[in-house]
C-alpha positions as CSV (number, residue, x, y, z in Angstrom):
1,X,-3.9,21.6,18.3
2,X,-7.1,21.7,20.4
3,X,-8.8,24.0,17.9
4,X,-7.9,21.6,15.0
5,X,-9.3,18.6,17.0
6,X,-12.5,20.5,17.8
7,X,-12.9,21.4,14.2
8,X,-12.5,17.8,13.0
9,X,-15.0,16.6,15.7
10,X,-17.6,19.2,14.6
11,X,-17.1,18.4,11.0
12,X,-17.5,14.6,11.5
13,X,-20.5,15.2,13.8
14,X,-22.3,17.4,11.2
15,X,-22.2,14.4,8.8
16,X,-23.2,12.0,11.6
17,X,-26.2,14.1,12.7
18,X,-24.7,15.2,15.9
19,X,-23.3,11.9,17.0
20,X,-19.9,11.9,18.6
21,X,-19.2,8.3,17.6
22,X,-16.4,7.4,15.3
23,X,-14.4,4.4,14.3
24,X,-11.0,3.7,15.8
25,X,-8.8,0.7,16.4
26,X,-7.4,-0.2,19.8
27,X,-3.9,-1.4,19.7
28,X,-3.3,-4.7,21.4
29,X,-0.5,-5.6,23.7
30,X,1.1,-7.6,20.9
31,X,0.6,-4.9,18.2
32,X,-1.5,-7.3,16.0
33,X,-4.3,-5.8,14.0
34,X,-7.0,-8.2,12.7
35,X,-8.6,-5.3,10.8
36,X,-5.5,-5.0,8.6
37,X,-4.4,-7.4,5.9
38,X,-0.6,-7.7,5.5
39,X,0.8,-6.8,2.1
40,X,1.0,-10.0,0.0
41,X,4.2,-11.8,-1.0
42,X,3.6,-12.2,-4.7
43,X,6.6,-14.4,-5.2
44,X,4.8,-17.2,-3.3
45,X,1.6,-16.9,-5.3
46,X,1.8,-19.8,-7.8
47,X,3.5,-23.2,-8.3
48,X,5.7,-21.7,-11.0
49,X,8.0,-20.5,-8.2
50,X,10.4,-23.4,-7.8
51,X,11.0,-22.7,-4.1
52,X,7.6,-22.4,-2.3
53,X,7.9,-20.2,0.7
54,X,11.7,-20.2,0.7
55,X,13.2,-16.8,0.7
56,X,16.8,-15.7,-0.2
57,X,18.0,-15.9,3.4
58,X,16.2,-19.2,4.3
59,X,18.1,-22.5,4.6
60,X,17.1,-25.5,2.5
61,X,16.0,-28.6,4.5
62,X,19.0,-31.0,4.2
63,X,16.8,-34.0,4.9
64,X,14.6,-33.2,1.9
65,X,17.6,-32.8,-0.3
66,X,18.9,-36.2,0.8
67,X,15.6,-37.9,0.4
68,X,15.4,-40.7,-2.2
69,X,11.6,-40.7,-2.3
70,X,10.0,-39.8,-5.7
71,X,9.1,-36.1,-5.9
72,X,5.6,-36.9,-7.2
73,X,3.9,-39.7,-5.1
74,X,1.3,-42.0,-6.7
75,X,-2.3,-41.0,-6.4
76,X,-4.3,-42.6,-3.7
77,X,-7.6,-44.5,-4.5
78,X,-9.1,-43.4,-1.1
79,X,-10.5,-46.8,-0.3
80,X,-10.5,-47.1,3.5
81,X,-7.4,-45.0,3.9
82,X,-6.5,-42.0,6.0
83,X,-4.0,-40.4,3.7
84,X,-5.4,-37.0,4.4
85,X,-3.5,-36.9,7.7
86,X,-0.2,-36.3,6.0
87,X,-1.3,-33.5,3.7
88,X,0.4,-31.5,2.3
89,X,3.7,-33.4,2.6
90,X,2.0,-36.7,1.6
91,X,1.1,-35.3,-1.8
92,X,3.7,-32.6,-2.2
93,X,7.0,-33.7,-0.5
94,X,8.8,-30.5,-1.5
95,X,6.6,-28.7,1.1
96,X,8.7,-29.2,4.2
97,X,7.6,-28.5,7.7
98,X,9.4,-25.2,7.8
99,X,7.7,-24.1,4.5
100,X,4.3,-25.2,5.8
101,X,4.7,-23.1,8.9
102,X,5.9,-20.1,7.0
103,X,2.9,-20.3,4.6
104,X,0.5,-20.3,7.6
105,X,-0.9,-23.7,6.5
106,X,0.5,-25.2,9.7
107,X,-1.4,-22.7,11.9
108,X,-4.6,-23.4,9.8
109,X,-4.2,-27.1,10.5
110,X,-3.2,-27.1,14.1
111,X,-4.2,-23.7,15.6
112,X,-7.6,-23.1,14.1
113,X,-10.5,-21.8,16.3
114,X,-12.2,-25.0,17.5
115,X,-15.1,-23.0,19.0
116,X,-16.4,-22.2,15.5
117,X,-18.1,-25.1,13.7
118,X,-16.8,-25.9,10.2
119,X,-19.6,-26.2,7.8
120,X,-19.6,-27.0,4.0
121,X,-22.5,-25.5,2.0
122,X,-23.2,-27.3,-1.2
123,X,-24.8,-26.2,-4.5
124,X,-25.4,-28.5,-7.5
125,X,-25.7,-27.5,-11.2
126,X,-27.5,-30.2,-13.2
127,X,-27.3,-31.0,-16.9
128,X,-30.2,-28.7,-17.6
129,X,-28.5,-25.8,-16.0
130,X,-30.7,-25.6,-12.9
131,X,-29.1,-24.6,-9.5
132,X,-30.3,-26.6,-6.5
133,X,-29.3,-26.7,-2.8
134,X,-27.5,-29.9,-2.1
135,X,-27.6,-29.5,1.7
136,X,-25.1,-28.8,4.3
137,X,-22.1,-31.1,5.2
138,X,-21.1,-30.5,8.8
139,X,-17.6,-31.2,9.9
140,X,-17.8,-31.9,13.6
141,X,-14.5,-31.4,15.4
142,X,-13.2,-34.7,16.8
143,X,-15.1,-36.9,14.4
144,X,-12.6,-36.7,11.6
145,X,-13.1,-40.3,10.3
146,X,-16.8,-39.6,9.9
147,X,-16.1,-36.3,8.1
148,X,-13.6,-38.0,5.8
149,X,-16.1,-40.7,4.8
150,X,-18.7,-38.0,4.0
151,X,-16.2,-36.1,1.8
152,X,-15.3,-39.2,-0.1
153,X,-19.0,-40.3,-0.5
154,X,-20.2,-36.8,-1.6
155,X,-17.8,-36.9,-4.6
156,X,-18.5,-40.6,-5.5
157,X,-22.3,-40.7,-4.9
158,X,-23.4,-37.6,-6.8
159,X,-26.5,-37.9,-8.9
160,X,-25.8,-38.7,-12.5
161,X,-27.4,-35.5,-13.7
162,X,-25.2,-33.2,-11.5
163,X,-22.7,-31.5,-13.7
164,X,-21.0,-29.2,-11.2
165,X,-21.0,-29.2,-7.4
166,X,-19.8,-26.1,-5.5
167,X,-18.5,-26.4,-2.0
168,X,-18.6,-23.2,0.2
169,X,-16.4,-23.8,3.3
170,X,-17.2,-21.7,6.3
171,X,-14.7,-21.6,9.2
172,X,-12.4,-24.2,7.5
173,X,-10.8,-26.4,10.2
174,X,-7.4,-28.1,10.0
175,X,-8.8,-31.6,9.3
176,X,-11.2,-30.3,6.5
177,X,-8.3,-28.4,4.9
178,X,-6.2,-31.6,4.7
179,X,-9.2,-33.8,3.6
180,X,-10.1,-31.5,0.7
181,X,-6.4,-31.2,-0.3
182,X,-5.9,-34.9,-0.2
183,X,-9.2,-35.9,-1.8
184,X,-8.9,-33.5,-4.8
185,X,-5.1,-33.3,-4.9
186,X,-5.1,-29.6,-4.4
187,X,-1.9,-27.7,-4.8
188,X,-0.9,-26.2,-1.4
189,X,-0.4,-22.8,-3.1
190,X,-4.2,-22.5,-3.2
191,X,-4.4,-22.6,0.6
192,X,-1.3,-20.5,1.2
193,X,-2.5,-17.8,-1.2
194,X,-5.9,-17.8,0.5
195,X,-4.5,-17.7,4.0
196,X,-2.1,-14.9,3.1
197,X,-4.5,-13.0,0.8
198,X,-2.1,-13.3,-2.1
199,X,-3.6,-12.6,-5.6
200,X,-2.9,-15.7,-7.7
201,X,-4.0,-17.5,-10.8
202,X,-2.6,-20.8,-12.1
203,X,-3.5,-24.0,-13.9
204,X,-2.3,-27.5,-13.0
205,X,-3.1,-31.2,-13.4
206,X,-3.8,-30.7,-17.1
207,X,-5.2,-33.9,-18.7
208,X,-6.2,-33.7,-22.4
209,X,-9.9,-34.5,-23.0
210,X,-10.4,-35.1,-19.2
211,X,-9.9,-31.9,-17.2
212,X,-7.6,-29.8,-15.1
213,X,-7.3,-27.6,-11.9
214,X,-7.4,-23.8,-11.9
215,X,-7.1,-21.5,-9.0
216,X,-8.3,-17.8,-8.9
217,X,-7.5,-15.8,-5.8
218,X,-8.2,-12.1,-5.8
219,X,-8.7,-9.3,-3.3
220,X,-11.4,-6.7,-3.9
221,X,-13.0,-3.8,-2.1
222,X,-16.5,-3.8,-0.7
223,X,-18.6,-1.1,0.9
224,X,-20.6,-1.6,4.1
225,X,-22.3,0.5,6.7
226,X,-20.3,1.8,9.6
227,X,-22.8,0.5,12.1
228,X,-22.7,-3.0,10.6
229,X,-18.9,-2.8,10.6
230,X,-18.9,-1.8,14.3
231,X,-21.4,-4.4,15.3
232,X,-19.4,-7.2,13.5
233,X,-16.1,-6.1,15.0
234,X,-17.5,-5.8,18.5
235,X,-19.1,-9.2,18.3
236,X,-16.0,-10.8,16.8
237,X,-13.4,-9.4,19.2
238,X,-13.7,-11.9,22.0
239,X,-10.1,-11.8,23.2
240,X,-8.6,-8.9,25.0
241,X,-5.3,-9.1,23.2
242,X,-6.9,-8.5,19.8
243,X,-7.8,-5.2,18.3
244,X,-11.4,-4.2,17.6
245,X,-13.2,-1.3,16.2
246,X,-15.2,0.6,18.9
247,X,-17.0,3.9,19.2
248,X,-15.6,6.8,21.2
249,X,-15.7,10.5,21.4
250,X,-13.2,12.1,19.2
251,X,-12.2,12.9,15.7
252,X,-12.3,10.5,12.8
253,X,-9.7,12.3,10.6
254,X,-7.3,12.4,13.5
255,X,-7.3,8.6,13.9
256,X,-6.9,7.6,10.3
257,X,-3.5,7.1,8.8
258,X,-2.2,6.2,5.4
259,X,-2.5,2.5,5.4
260,X,-3.9,1.0,2.2
261,X,-4.3,-2.5,3.8
262,X,-6.6,-1.1,6.5
263,X,-10.3,-0.2,6.1
264,X,-11.0,3.3,4.7
265,X,-13.6,5.1,6.7
266,X,-15.9,7.5,5.0
267,X,-17.4,9.7,7.6
268,X,-19.7,11.7,5.3
269,X,-22.0,8.8,4.4
270,X,-21.0,6.6,7.3
271,X,-19.5,3.8,5.1
272,X,-16.4,1.7,5.4
273,X,-14.4,0.4,2.4
274,X,-12.8,-2.9,3.5
275,X,-10.7,-5.5,1.7
276,X,-12.4,-8.8,0.9
277,X,-11.2,-12.0,-0.6
278,X,-12.5,-14.2,-3.4
279,X,-10.7,-17.6,-3.4
280,X,-11.8,-20.2,-5.8
281,X,-10.4,-23.6,-6.8
282,X,-12.1,-25.2,-9.8
283,X,-11.6,-28.8,-10.6
284,X,-12.8,-29.2,-14.2
285,X,-13.5,-32.8,-15.1
286,X,-15.7,-34.3,-17.8
287,X,-17.1,-36.8,-15.2
288,X,-18.2,-34.0,-12.9
289,X,-16.6,-30.7,-11.9
290,X,-16.1,-29.3,-8.4
291,X,-15.8,-25.8,-7.2
292,X,-14.2,-25.1,-3.7
293,X,-14.8,-21.7,-2.3
294,X,-12.5,-20.7,0.6
295,X,-13.8,-18.1,3.1
296,X,-11.5,-16.4,5.6
297,X,-12.1,-16.9,9.3
298,X,-10.3,-13.8,10.4
299,X,-11.7,-11.2,12.8
300,X,-12.9,-9.0,9.9
301,X,-16.2,-8.8,8.0
302,X,-15.5,-10.8,4.8
303,X,-18.0,-12.6,2.5
304,X,-19.3,-15.6,4.3
305,X,-19.9,-19.0,2.8
306,X,-23.8,-18.9,3.4
307,X,-24.0,-15.5,1.7
308,X,-22.0,-16.5,-1.4
309,X,-23.8,-19.8,-1.5
310,X,-27.2,-18.0,-1.6
311,X,-26.0,-15.5,-4.2
312,X,-24.7,-18.2,-6.6
313,X,-27.9,-20.1,-6.3
314,X,-29.8,-16.9,-7.0
315,X,-27.6,-16.4,-10.1
316,X,-29.0,-19.6,-11.5
317,X,-32.5,-18.0,-11.5
318,X,-31.3,-15.4,-14.0
319,X,-32.9,-15.9,-17.5
320,X,-29.7,-14.6,-19.1
321,X,-27.4,-17.0,-17.3
322,X,-29.8,-19.9,-17.3
323,X,-29.8,-19.9,-21.1
324,X,-26.0,-20.2,-21.1
325,X,-25.9,-22.9,-18.5
326,X,-28.4,-24.9,-20.6
327,X,-26.4,-24.4,-23.7
328,X,-22.9,-25.1,-22.5
329,X,-21.6,-27.7,-20.1
330,X,-18.4,-25.7,-19.5
331,X,-18.0,-25.1,-15.7
332,X,-16.0,-22.0,-16.4
333,X,-19.2,-20.1,-17.0
334,X,-20.2,-20.8,-13.4
335,X,-16.8,-19.5,-12.3
336,X,-17.6,-16.2,-13.9
337,X,-20.6,-15.8,-11.6
338,X,-18.2,-15.8,-8.7
339,X,-16.1,-13.1,-10.5
340,X,-19.2,-11.0,-10.8
341,X,-19.6,-11.0,-7.0
342,X,-16.2,-9.2,-6.7
343,X,-17.3,-6.8,-9.5
344,X,-20.4,-5.9,-7.6
345,X,-18.3,-5.1,-4.5
346,X,-16.0,-2.9,-6.5
347,X,-18.9,-0.9,-8.1
348,X,-20.6,-0.3,-4.8
349,X,-17.4,0.7,-3.1
350,X,-16.5,3.3,-5.7
351,X,-20.0,4.7,-5.6
352,X,-19.7,5.3,-1.8
353,X,-16.2,6.8,-2.4
354,X,-17.6,9.1,-5.0
355,X,-20.3,10.4,-2.6
356,X,-17.6,11.0,0.0
357,X,-15.5,13.0,-2.5
358,X,-18.5,15.2,-3.4
359,X,-19.0,15.9,0.3
360,X,-15.3,16.9,0.6
361,X,-15.7,19.3,-2.3
362,X,-18.7,21.0,-0.7
363,X,-16.8,21.2,2.6
364,X,-13.7,22.7,0.9
365,X,-15.8,25.3,-0.9
366,X,-17.5,26.4,2.4
367,X,-14.5,26.0,4.8
368,X,-10.9,25.4,3.7
369,X,-8.8,23.9,6.5
370,X,-5.4,22.2,6.2
371,X,-6.6,19.1,8.1
372,X,-8.7,18.3,5.1
373,X,-5.6,17.7,3.1
374,X,-4.7,14.8,5.3
375,X,-8.1,13.2,4.5
376,X,-7.4,13.8,0.8
377,X,-4.0,12.3,0.9
378,X,-5.4,9.2,2.6
379,X,-7.9,8.7,-0.1
380,X,-5.3,9.3,-2.8
381,X,-3.1,6.6,-1.3
382,X,-6.1,4.2,-1.3
383,X,-6.8,5.2,-4.9
384,X,-3.3,4.1,-6.0
385,X,-3.9,0.7,-4.2
386,X,-7.3,0.3,-5.7
387,X,-5.8,0.9,-9.2
388,X,-3.3,-1.9,-8.7
389,X,-6.1,-4.3,-7.5
390,X,-8.2,-3.5,-10.6
391,X,-5.2,-4.3,-12.8
392,X,-4.9,-7.6,-11.1
393,X,-8.6,-8.1,-11.5
394,X,-8.3,-7.6,-15.2
395,X,-5.4,-10.2,-15.3
396,X,-7.7,-12.8,-13.7
397,X,-10.3,-12.2,-16.4
398,X,-7.7,-12.6,-19.1
399,X,-6.4,-15.8,-17.4
400,X,-9.9,-17.3,-17.4
401,X,-10.5,-16.5,-21.0
402,X,-7.1,-17.8,-22.1
403,X,-7.3,-21.1,-20.1
404,X,-9.9,-23.2,-22.0
405,X,-11.4,-26.3,-20.4
406,X,-9.4,-29.4,-21.5
407,X,-12.4,-31.6,-22.0
408,X,-14.2,-29.1,-24.3
409,X,-12.8,-30.7,-27.4
410,X,-14.1,-32.3,-30.6
411,X,-13.5,-35.7,-29.0
412,X,-16.3,-35.1,-26.5
413,X,-18.6,-32.6,-28.1
414,X,-19.6,-31.5,-31.6
415,X,-18.1,-28.4,-33.3
416,X,-21.3,-26.4,-33.1
417,X,-21.4,-26.7,-29.3
418,X,-17.7,-25.9,-29.0
419,X,-18.1,-22.8,-31.2
420,X,-21.1,-21.6,-29.2
421,X,-19.2,-22.2,-25.9
422,X,-16.2,-20.3,-27.1
423,X,-18.4,-17.4,-28.2
424,X,-20.2,-17.3,-24.9
425,X,-17.0,-17.5,-22.9
426,X,-15.4,-14.7,-25.0
427,X,-18.5,-12.5,-24.7
428,X,-18.9,-12.8,-20.9
429,X,-15.1,-12.3,-20.3
430,X,-15.4,-9.2,-22.5
431,X,-18.4,-8.0,-20.5
432,X,-16.3,-8.3,-17.3
433,X,-13.3,-6.6,-18.9
434,X,-15.5,-3.7,-20.0
435,X,-16.9,-3.3,-16.5
436,X,-13.3,-3.3,-15.1
437,X,-12.4,-0.6,-17.7
438,X,-15.4,1.4,-16.6
439,X,-14.3,1.1,-12.9
440,X,-10.8,2.2,-13.9
441,X,-12.2,5.2,-15.7
442,X,-14.3,6.0,-12.6
443,X,-11.3,5.7,-10.4
444,X,-9.3,8.0,-12.8
445,X,-12.1,10.6,-12.7
446,X,-12.2,10.5,-8.9
447,X,-8.4,11.0,-8.8
448,X,-8.7,14.1,-11.0
449,X,-11.5,15.5,-8.7
450,X,-9.3,14.8,-5.7
451,X,-6.5,16.8,-7.3
452,X,-8.9,19.6,-8.0
453,X,-10.1,19.6,-4.4
454,X,-6.5,19.6,-3.1
455,X,-5.6,22.5,-5.3
456,X,-8.6,24.4,-4.1
457,X,-7.6,23.7,-0.5
458,X,-4.1,24.9,-1.0
459,X,-5.3,28.0,-3.0
460,X,-7.7,28.9,-0.2
461,X,-5.1,28.4,2.4
462,X,-2.6,30.5,0.4
463,X,-5.2,33.3,0.0
464,X,-5.8,33.2,3.8
465,X,-2.1,33.3,4.5
466,X,-1.7,36.2,2.1
467,X,-4.4,38.0,3.9
468,X,-2.6,37.4,7.2
469,X,0.7,38.5,5.7
470,X,-0.9,41.7,4.4
471,X,-2.3,42.5,7.9
472,X,1.1,41.8,9.4
473,X,2.8,44.0,6.8
474,X,0.4,46.8,7.5
475,X,1.0,46.4,11.3
476,X,4.8,46.5,10.6
477,X,4.4,49.7,8.6
478,X,2.5,51.3,11.4
479,X,5.2,50.2,13.9
480,X,7.9,51.6,11.6
481,X,6.1,55.0,11.4
482,X,5.9,55.1,15.2
483,X,9.6,54.2,15.5
484,X,10.5,56.9,13.0
485,X,8.7,59.5,15.0
486,X,10.6,58.3,18.1
487,X,13.8,58.6,16.1
488,X,13.0,62.2,15.1
489,X,12.3,63.0,18.7
490,X,15.6,61.5,19.8
491,X,17.5,63.6,17.2
492,X,16.3,66.8,18.9
493,X,17.9,65.9,22.1
494,X,21.0,64.2,20.6
495,X,23.2,67.4,20.3
496,X,22.3,68.5,23.8
497,X,23.0,65.1,25.1
498,X,26.4,65.0,23.4
499,X,27.3,68.4,24.8
500,X,26.2,67.4,28.3
501,X,28.3,64.2,28.1
502,X,31.4,66.1,27.0
503,X,31.1,68.8,29.7
504,X,30.4,66.1,32.3
505,X,33.7,64.4,31.7
506,X,36.1,64.4,34.6
507,X,39.2,65.5,32.7
508,X,41.6,68.3,33.6
509,X,41.0,70.2,30.3
510,X,37.3,70.7,31.3
511,X,37.2,70.2,35.0
512,X,40.5,71.5,36.5
513,X,41.7,69.7,39.5
514,X,41.0,66.2,38.3
515,X,43.7,63.6,37.6
516,X,42.3,62.3,34.3
517,X,43.0,63.9,30.9
518,X,41.7,63.5,27.4
519,X,44.6,61.3,26.3
520,X,43.7,59.0,29.2
521,X,40.1,58.8,27.9
522,X,41.3,58.1,24.4
523,X,43.7,55.4,25.6
524,X,41.0,53.5,27.4
525,X,38.0,54.1,25.0
526,X,39.7,53.1,21.7
527,X,41.0,49.6,23.0
528,X,37.6,48.8,24.5
529,X,35.9,49.8,21.2
530,X,38.3,47.7,19.2
531,X,37.7,44.7,21.6
532,X,33.9,45.1,21.3
533,X,34.1,45.2,17.5
534,X,36.4,42.1,17.5
535,X,34.0,40.0,19.6
536,X,30.9,41.1,17.7
537,X,32.6,40.1,14.4
538,X,33.8,36.8,15.9
539,X,30.1,36.0,16.8
540,X,29.1,36.8,13.2
541,X,32.1,35.2,11.4
542,X,30.3,32.0,10.2
543,X,30.7,33.1,6.6
544,X,34.5,33.4,7.1
545,X,35.1,29.8,8.4
546,X,33.8,26.7,6.7
547,X,31.8,24.2,8.9
548,X,31.4,24.1,12.6
549,X,34.3,26.1,14.3
550,X,34.6,26.7,18.1
551,X,34.3,30.2,19.3
552,X,38.0,30.5,20.4
553,X,39.0,29.8,16.8
554,X,36.6,32.4,15.5
555,X,38.5,35.0,17.5
556,X,41.3,34.6,15.0
557,X,39.1,36.0,12.2
558,X,41.5,38.9,11.3
559,X,44.3,36.6,10.5
560,X,42.0,34.3,8.6
561,X,40.6,37.2,6.6
562,X,44.2,38.5,5.9
563,X,45.1,35.0,4.7
564,X,42.1,34.7,2.5
565,X,42.3,38.2,1.0
566,X,46.1,38.5,0.4
567,X,48.2,35.4,0.8
568,X,45.8,32.8,-0.7
569,X,44.7,35.2,-3.5
570,X,48.3,36.0,-4.3
571,X,49.3,32.3,-4.6
572,X,46.3,31.7,-6.9
573,X,47.2,34.6,-9.1
574,X,50.8,33.4,-9.4
575,X,49.6,29.9,-10.4
576,X,47.3,31.5,-12.9
577,X,50.1,33.5,-14.5
578,X,52.2,30.4,-14.8
579,X,49.4,28.6,-16.5
580,X,48.9,31.5,-18.9
581,X,52.6,31.5,-19.9
582,X,52.4,27.8,-20.6
583,X,49.4,28.2,-22.7
584,X,51.0,31.1,-24.6
585,X,54.1,29.0,-25.2
586,X,52.0,26.2,-26.6
587,X,50.2,28.6,-28.8
588,X,53.5,29.9,-30.2
589,X,54.7,26.4,-30.8
590,X,51.5,25.6,-32.6
591,X,51.9,28.7,-34.8
592,X,55.5,27.8,-35.7
593,X,54.6,24.2,-36.6
594,X,51.7,25.3,-38.7
595,X,54.1,26.9,-41.1
596,X,56.2,23.8,-41.5
597,X,55.4,20.2,-41.7
598,X,55.5,18.6,-38.2
599,X,58.5,16.4,-37.5
600,X,57.5,13.6,-35.2
601,X,60.2,11.5,-33.5
602,X,60.2,7.9,-34.5
603,X,60.1,5.4,-31.6
604,X,60.8,2.4,-33.8
605,X,64.0,1.7,-35.8
606,X,63.6,1.9,-39.6
607,X,63.7,-1.4,-41.4
608,X,66.2,-2.0,-44.2
609,X,64.7,-2.1,-47.6
């Protein structure tokens, strides 16, 4: 075991340039792991599920069943009100307290980290397609009324030329979550899917010629440097009871396990492939659309709100996209820019993984060790997970293409603009779909290369084992030859030893004057020989008795053998003879009946004619 660990340490250090540092996770006292995302509960992903966050074994709230309140409350005008304080139950009464707790919305509202300031970064897209920074909207903890007034005013007092306003929420606090949900009448499934990292896509609040709400939540893989990953995790782990990633002396391969929800560490290029979340809620409205981008505040390095805010603004500088934004007022095109961010993450992650697979191939060619197979199995497990995530990615693209904007109709725009918008949307969705297909092909090729590497490892190990077996066989042959020589030497002294043993017997026939005789010798030797044979066969009688039998019962093996060989076989043969006679009689009856017409007995009386 020590040699294996030393080999893994040397192998990792060779790629690290002699450094003994590696990534590991310290288990906390509670067993929680902020580096790992729990597997999603897909049944709670969309409003189409009639029982939000109620599983088979959960009880239904009797007070909610007995409630006489309307299931859909009237919309609030938000004039001097504080209706946000009751969200989500104020807007969605079917979300009871138990469901809100189970969906983690309760913890997001009441147990959020108050040491982190909640900030909303804003980006505007005007009627000419230009992207501008609309400033930062701070949400100071404890000044909820002031924040509520700002959220109401920012939606009502937008400039007339602003077509779309994107809100990037960093460190979302409980009051901001309720304010955004109440102000824009957001389905709680958006927040529950975001908090639980559940891939989802759904459309709601559809109003013809006016607008709708669509939600797109997807997980993707991004690549980052191991040093950046370490620095982030060390700075983020401020509590002793939470796990963090730290450097230590040891082996990297020895610490990794098959867990597709945890980061995948690539020691060859010092990269980490980690899960990330893209959670977008788009409110498409002819009077002004709003995009809300949720960013997790977990103890893992995910895409931050300032980063995505900057990237989306930079996308507005693209000549290619700027021409589309100037041509079409459809806010769905801006949503596609967010989708491209996830695609970039996928492409970079698979490139890093491909480099790691190449290094594994070179390592296997030079040195084939069984511990490499564990690393290969870990990567293959992540490959399967990545393939399912890419399939879900493709479904989100199809959903966006198949969900047209309700106000993009002939009532509001001319046919030429609608045709051009449809062409642009179809073209860009096809571009994204083609890129996802390319990533799937890349993943498939990597999978085939991994199989090739694994076959090479096993072949090399088999060749090494065959070499060892050959050496062991040669050693056994040499030992057999030596034992044969010893046997030949023993045969020379065997006759003399037998004669010496016979003449050394204290019997009257050979040594007169003694009390013992040859009949006495035979009378003692034969019973002891029989007893020895009896006991040896009893020890080796497992094939005679079925199952686990105690040793005292194995001593009855002669009777058991006699029963099996004679009594039981005789009874079987007698039964077989009886069966043969019956079959022979049936055959004779059949032959006789074949010569005549069969006469069947009638079970019913004949009717009079």
